[in-house]
C-alpha positions as CSV (number, residue, x, y, z in Angstrom):
1,M,-14.9,7.8,22.6
2,K,-12.2,10.6,22.2
3,A,-9.7,11.3,19.5
4,T,-7.2,13.6,18.2
5,V,-6.9,15.0,14.8
6,I,-3.3,14.1,13.7
7,A,-3.5,16.1,10.1
8,D,-3.3,19.4,9.5
9,L,-6.8,19.8,8.2
10,L,-9.1,16.8,8.3
11,N,-12.2,17.2,5.9
12,V,-15.5,16.5,7.5
13,R,-17.9,14.8,5.2
14,M,-21.8,14.3,4.8
15,K,-21.2,10.7,4.4
16,P,-18.4,7.8,5.3
17,S,-16.8,8.2,1.5
18,L,-14.8,10.2,-0.5
19,E,-17.8,11.1,-2.9
20,G,-19.4,12.4,0.5
21,T,-19.7,16.5,0.3
22,V,-17.3,18.1,2.4
23,L,-19.0,20.0,5.2
24,G,-15.6,21.5,6.9
25,M,-12.3,20.9,8.2
26,L,-11.0,20.2,11.7
27,K,-7.8,21.6,12.4
28,K,-4.7,19.5,13.7
29,G,-5.0,18.9,18.0
30,T,-8.9,18.9,17.1
31,V,-10.5,16.5,20.2
32,V,-13.6,15.0,18.9
33,D,-16.4,12.4,20.3
34,V,-16.2,9.5,18.3
35,L,-19.6,7.7,18.4
36,S,-19.1,4.4,16.0
37,V,-16.3,3.2,13.6
38,R,-17.7,1.8,10.3
39,D,-14.7,1.0,6.9
40,G,-12.5,3.2,8.2
41,W,-14.9,6.2,8.8
42,A,-15.3,7.8,12.6
43,A,-19.1,9.0,12.8
44,V,-18.8,11.5,15.1
45,P,-21.6,14.2,16.0
46,L,-23.2,17.0,14.4
47,Q,-22.4,19.6,16.2
48,V,-18.4,18.8,16.0
49,S,-16.5,20.8,18.5
50,G,-13.9,23.2,16.3
51,A,-15.8,22.5,12.6
52,N,-17.5,25.5,11.3
53,L,-19.8,23.2,9.3
54,R,-21.5,24.0,6.3
55,F,-25.3,22.8,5.1
56,G,-27.4,23.4,2.9
57,P,-30.2,25.6,2.8
58,N,-32.8,23.3,3.6
59,E,-33.3,22.2,6.9
60,S,-33.4,18.5,5.0
61,D,-30.1,19.0,3.7
62,Q,-28.7,18.5,7.5
63,P,-27.2,14.8,8.0
64,V,-28.0,13.1,11.9
65,G,-24.6,12.8,12.1
66,V,-21.0,13.6,10.1
67,F,-17.6,11.4,9.2
68,V,-14.2,11.6,9.7
69,S,-11.0,9.4,7.8
70,T,-10.1,7.1,11.1
71,T,-6.7,7.1,8.8
72,W,-5.8,10.5,10.6
73,L,-7.1,9.8,14.1
74,E,-5.0,9.0,17.3
75,F,-7.4,7.6,19.5
76,H,-7.1,7.7,23.1
77,G,-7.6,4.4,24.6
78,E,-8.6,1.4,22.3
79,P,-10.1,2.8,19.1
80,P,-13.9,1.1,19.1
81,P,-14.3,-1.8,17.0
82,D,-15.3,-1.5,13.3
83,T,-19.0,-2.8,13.0
84,G,-18.6,-2.6,8.9
85,S,-15.7,-4.7,7.4
86,D,-12.7,-6.5,8.9
87,I,-10.0,-3.8,9.2
88,G,-10.9,-4.0,13.0
89,R,-8.6,-1.5,14.0
90,P,-6.8,0.6,10.8
91,P,-4.3,1.3,9.7
92,R,-1.8,0.2,12.4
93,T,-2.8,-3.7,11.1
94,T,-3.6,-3.7,7.5
95,F,-0.8,-3.1,5.8
96,R,2.7,-4.7,6.3
97,L,5.7,-2.5,5.4
98,G,9.3,-4.7,4.6
99,I,12.3,-4.7,2.7
100,H,13.9,-6.0,-0.4
101,A,16.6,-7.5,0.5
102,M,17.7,-8.1,-3.0
103,T,19.9,-11.3,-2.5
104,N,21.0,-11.3,0.6
105,S,19.5,-13.7,2.9
106,E,21.4,-12.9,6.4
107,V,19.6,-9.1,6.2
108,A,16.5,-10.5,5.5
109,F,16.5,-12.8,8.6
110,E,18.3,-10.5,10.6
111,E,15.3,-8.1,9.7
112,A,12.8,-10.9,10.3
113,R,14.1,-11.4,14.1
114,H,13.4,-7.9,14.7
115,G,9.9,-8.4,13.3
116,C,9.4,-7.9,9.9
117,K,6.6,-9.5,8.0
118,F,7.6,-8.7,4.7
119,F,10.0,-9.5,2.0
120,L,11.3,-9.5,-1.3
121,C,14.0,-12.1,-2.2
122,M,15.9,-12.0,-5.2
123,N,17.9,-15.0,-6.8
124,N,17.6,-16.7,-3.6
125,F,15.0,-19.2,-3.8
126,A,16.4,-21.5,-1.3
127,G,17.1,-18.4,1.4
128,A,13.6,-17.5,0.6
129,S,11.9,-20.7,1.7
130,Q,13.5,-21.3,4.7
131,L,13.1,-17.7,5.8
132,K,9.5,-18.6,5.5
133,R,9.7,-21.9,7.1
134,A,11.0,-20.2,10.1
135,H,8.9,-17.0,9.9
136,P,5.3,-18.6,8.4
137,G,3.4,-15.3,9.3
138,A,5.8,-13.2,7.1
139,V,5.0,-12.8,3.3
140,V,7.8,-13.7,1.1
141,M,8.0,-12.7,-2.6
142,V,10.5,-13.9,-5.0
143,R,11.7,-13.5,-8.1
144,R,14.9,-14.2,-10.9
145,F,16.6,-11.6,-12.8
146,F,15.9,-11.6,-15.9
147,E,18.0,-10.1,-19.3
148,H,17.0,-7.0,-20.0
149,G,15.9,-6.9,-23.2
150,V,14.9,-10.7,-24.1
151,V,11.5,-12.0,-23.5
152,P,11.7,-15.3,-21.5
153,S,9.1,-18.0,-22.4
154,V,6.9,-19.3,-19.9
155,E,9.1,-22.7,-19.7
156,Q,12.5,-20.3,-19.1
157,I,10.2,-17.9,-16.4
158,I,9.1,-21.3,-14.4
159,N,12.6,-22.6,-14.6
160,G,13.9,-19.1,-13.5
161,L,11.7,-19.8,-10.6
162,E,13.1,-22.7,-9.9
163,G,9.6,-24.8,-10.6
164,A,8.3,-22.5,-8.5
165,T,7.6,-25.2,-5.9
166,D,7.2,-23.7,-2.4
167,K,3.4,-23.2,-2.3
168,N,3.7,-20.5,0.5
169,L,6.3,-17.7,-1.2
170,I,4.7,-15.3,-3.6
171,Y,6.0,-15.9,-6.9
172,I,6.6,-12.3,-9.8
173,G,7.6,-12.9,-13.6
174,L,8.7,-10.2,-15.6
175,N,9.7,-7.3,-14.0
176,E,8.7,-3.4,-15.2
177,A,9.4,-2.7,-18.5
178,D,13.1,-4.8,-18.6
179,Q,11.7,-7.1,-21.4
180,L,8.3,-5.9,-22.7
181,G,6.2,-2.8,-22.3
182,Q,3.5,-2.3,-20.4
183,D,0.8,-0.7,-22.1
184,G,-0.9,-1.5,-25.9
185,N,0.0,-4.8,-27.6
186,D,2.9,-5.3,-25.4
187,L,0.6,-5.5,-22.1
188,R,-1.8,-7.9,-24.1
189,R,1.3,-10.4,-24.6
190,R,2.9,-9.5,-21.2
191,A,-0.6,-10.5,-19.7
192,Q,-0.9,-13.8,-22.3
193,I,2.6,-14.6,-20.4
194,D,1.6,-13.7,-16.6
195,L,-1.6,-16.3,-17.1
196,E,0.1,-18.8,-18.2
197,V,3.0,-18.4,-16.0
198,A,0.0,-18.5,-13.1
199,R,-2.1,-21.5,-14.7
200,R,1.6,-23.6,-14.8
201,I,1.8,-22.5,-11.0
202,K,-1.4,-23.2,-9.8
203,Q,-1.5,-26.7,-11.2
204,G,2.1,-27.5,-9.9
205,S,2.8,-26.6,-6.2
206,G,-0.4,-24.4,-6.0
207,A,1.6,-21.3,-5.0
208,T,0.4,-17.7,-5.7
209,Y,1.3,-15.6,-8.5
210,A,1.5,-12.1,-8.4
211,A,1.4,-10.4,-12.7
212,G,2.0,-7.0,-13.8
213,T,5.1,-6.6,-11.2
214,F,4.7,-2.7,-13.4
215,S,6.6,0.3,-13.1
216,M,5.9,3.4,-10.8
217,G,3.8,5.4,-12.4
218,C,2.4,2.7,-15.1
219,P,0.3,1.1,-17.0
220,D,-1.2,4.0,-18.3
221,F,-5.1,3.9,-16.9
222,T,-5.6,7.5,-18.5
223,S,-5.6,4.7,-22.1
224,S,-8.9,3.2,-22.6
225,E,-7.1,0.4,-24.5
226,T,-4.4,0.2,-21.6
227,C,-7.8,-0.8,-19.0
228,D,-10.0,-2.5,-21.7
229,I,-7.0,-5.1,-21.8
230,I,-6.6,-5.4,-17.9
231,R,-10.3,-5.9,-18.2
232,E,-10.2,-8.6,-20.1
233,L,-7.5,-10.3,-19.5
234,Y,-6.3,-9.5,-15.6
235,A,-9.6,-9.2,-14.0
236,P,-11.4,-12.4,-14.5
237,A,-7.7,-14.2,-13.0
238,Y,-7.7,-11.7,-10.6
239,N,-11.2,-11.8,-9.4
240,S,-11.4,-16.1,-9.2
241,G,-8.0,-15.7,-7.3
242,L,-5.5,-17.7,-10.3
243,I,-3.3,-14.4,-9.7
244,A,-3.1,-11.9,-7.2
245,F,-1.2,-8.4,-8.5
246,D,2.1,-6.5,-7.8
247,M,2.6,-3.1,-8.8
248,H,5.7,-0.8,-7.6
249,L,4.5,2.4,-5.4
250,Y,7.1,4.9,-5.0
251,S,6.3,8.2,-3.8
252,P,7.9,10.1,-7.2
253,N,9.3,13.0,-5.2
254,P,9.6,14.1,-1.1
255,Q,6.6,16.1,-1.9
256,H,4.3,13.5,-3.2
257,I,3.5,12.0,0.5
258,D,2.0,15.1,1.7
259,Q,-0.3,15.3,-1.7
260,P,-3.2,12.8,-0.8
261,N,-5.5,14.7,-4.4
262,E,-2.3,12.9,-6.3
263,W,-1.8,9.3,-4.3
264,K,-3.6,7.6,-6.9
265,W,-1.0,8.3,-9.6
266,F,1.9,6.7,-7.5
267,E,1.5,5.4,-3.9
268,R,-2.1,4.3,-4.2
269,R,-2.3,3.7,-8.0
270,W,-3.7,0.0,-7.8
271,E,-6.6,2.3,-7.2
272,F,-7.5,2.4,-11.1
273,L,-7.7,-1.7,-11.2
274,F,-11.1,-1.3,-9.3
275,T,-12.2,1.6,-10.6
276,R,-11.8,1.5,-14.0
277,C,-10.7,-2.5,-14.7
278,G,-13.0,-4.7,-13.3
279,F,-11.0,-6.4,-10.1
280,D,-13.5,-7.0,-7.3
281,P,-13.1,-4.6,-4.4
282,K,-13.7,-8.0,-2.4
283,V,-10.5,-9.6,-3.2
284,R,-7.8,-8.7,-1.2
285,A,-4.2,-10.1,-3.0
286,I,-2.5,-6.5,-4.3
287,Y,1.2,-6.4,-3.3
288,C,3.9,-4.3,-3.6
289,S,7.3,-5.9,-4.3
290,E,9.1,-2.2,-4.5
291,C,8.3,1.0,-2.8
292,G,9.4,3.9,-1.0
293,L,11.3,7.3,-2.7
294,D,12.5,7.0,-6.3
295,Q,12.9,10.5,-7.8
296,G,14.1,10.4,-11.4
297,G,17.8,11.7,-11.5
298,V,18.2,11.5,-7.9
299,G,17.5,8.3,-5.7
300,G,15.9,7.3,-2.6
301,F,15.7,8.5,1.2
302,K,19.7,7.8,1.2
303,A,20.0,10.2,-2.2
304,H,18.3,13.2,-0.6
305,A,19.6,12.9,2.8
306,Y,16.7,11.9,4.6
307,S,16.9,12.8,8.5
308,Q,15.6,9.5,10.7
309,E,13.3,11.7,11.5
310,K,11.6,12.4,8.3
311,F,12.1,9.2,7.0
312,R,9.8,8.0,10.4
313,D,7.1,10.2,9.0
314,W,7.1,8.7,5.8
315,C,6.8,5.6,6.7
316,D,4.1,6.4,9.1
317,K,2.1,8.6,6.5
318,Y,2.8,5.5,4.1
319,I,0.7,3.0,5.8
320,R,-1.6,5.1,6.5
321,L,-2.7,5.8,3.3
322,Q,-2.2,2.5,1.9
323,S,-4.4,1.2,4.7
324,A,-6.8,3.9,3.7
325,P,-10.4,2.1,2.1
326,L,-10.7,1.5,-1.3
327,V,-14.0,3.5,-2.4
328,V,-16.0,2.0,-5.5
329,D,-19.2,3.3,-6.9
330,G,-19.6,4.8,-3.6
331,K,-19.3,2.2,-1.6
332,S,-16.3,1.8,1.2
333,Y,-14.0,-1.9,1.2
334,P,-11.2,-2.6,3.1
335,S,-7.6,-1.8,1.4
336,P,-6.7,-4.6,-0.9
337,I,-3.1,-4.4,-0.5
338,I,-0.9,-6.9,1.4
339,G,2.2,-4.8,2.1
340,G,5.5,-3.2,0.7
341,A,8.7,-4.0,0.3
342,I,11.0,-0.8,0.8
343,F,13.7,-0.5,-2.0
344,Q,16.4,-1.6,-1.3
345,V,19.0,-3.4,1.6
346,S,22.3,-4.3,1.2
347,D,23.2,-3.3,-2.8
348,R,25.7,-0.1,-2.2
349,D,27.4,-1.0,-5.9
350,R,24.8,-0.3,-8.4
351,W,21.8,0.9,-5.8
352,D,23.6,3.2,-3.3
353,G,21.1,6.2,-3.6
354,Y,18.4,3.6,-2.5
355,E,20.4,2.0,0.0
356,I,18.6,1.8,3.8
357,S,20.3,-0.2,6.2
358,N,20.8,3.6,7.9
359,Y,17.4,3.5,8.4
360,L,16.5,0.1,9.6
361,P,16.4,0.9,13.0
362,T,13.4,3.2,12.1
363,L,11.6,1.2,10.0
364,R,11.8,-1.7,12.8
365,Q,9.4,0.7,14.8
366,F,7.2,0.5,12.0
367,Y,7.1,-3.6,10.6
368,A,4.0,-3.9,13.2
369,G,1.8,-1.4,11.3
370,L,2.1,2.1,12.7
371,P,3.4,2.3,16.3
372,V,0.7,2.7,19.2
373,R,0.5,6.2,20.2
374,V,-2.5,6.2,22.2
375,V,-1.7,9.6,24.7
376,P,-3.9,11.7,27.0
377,A,-5.9,14.4,25.2
378,E,-4.0,16.9,26.7
379,K,-0.9,15.5,26.0
380,S,-2.1,15.5,22.5
381,L,-2.8,18.6,21.9
382,R,0.8,19.6,22.8
383,R,2.3,17.2,19.7
384,G,4.6,19.1,17.7
385,A,5.2,15.6,15.1
386,R,5.2,17.0,11.8
387,Q,2.0,15.8,9.8
388,P,0.3,16.1,6.4
389,S,0.2,20.0,5.4
390,A,-2.9,19.4,2.9
391,A,-6.3,18.4,3.5
392,K,-7.1,14.7,4.5
393,R,-9.5,12.5,3.0
């Protein structure tokens, strides 16, 4: 099986892990022979064409094969089966990119007819339930807008979620820092509220409650106190299945999507839950109720006057980076994140700079994952599509 490199520079590693020593790089358009695929890594021949690999001084330092990430490969035909996990053919199928529909059921149903499989609906619980019944394969998250600055009780949250009676929906509670902070004592109080709400919902309808719903770039995973609180309170509940987990995972500026070494601070911030806070990497229950582009003082894709091609490029890269495997202690696991809802569709008053109605025709290409782009090798070499400029994985 052959594949073409679609990143400007793709790292070739000693072992199938981000901890593997980088031996060299492959340029965009390089065609490689893929020997096998496991956990999102492709084994390629030791003498891979186009790479000037640098080994240690001893013969024993040389491996029998080397590895590259499948995230940045375009296969010529059906990719070989992934023998190490349930990923199968990443990244086309692991991450669902959808829409934050605000209260607008009409736009949610319309996009569902076009194949959208991931939604956030706000305040409209009857519409969300109808959407889920009509499209059972979709993930439908729901939230209530609670007054800013006032911390609702557990009872008020449950009532606001209209009893959380639909077992097929994913419910969320407090939003960002609207009512409570996201570190220190506020984080501890927030977790206690989250866990009690989750227990009430689990004992009632049995529906899924996604705790957290942290702002972009939050909480502060560089703080040992923050990590200790999450490890003590949230991790056991996540690992046992009492809660799922929700985070807002925006790109903070247009350039960030092309900076893989920085993804963990924003787009893939959920990694810290597993590497620093005791979350079990075998449990796949991370959700993203808001994503997209959010640059402070500017806004989203619309405010930045993104072209359709530039928006398409962001979608392509975002799905790839979210679908890439999670590596914990040198071991690779399927990405635990289920999907993300781009903020937002339909509100042209308060949130006009984020409104994405004009981009929906492009977004529809991605509802089933990455568009299939299997092409002959000679055509791949002539590809001129924009790709990341930094070395990948």
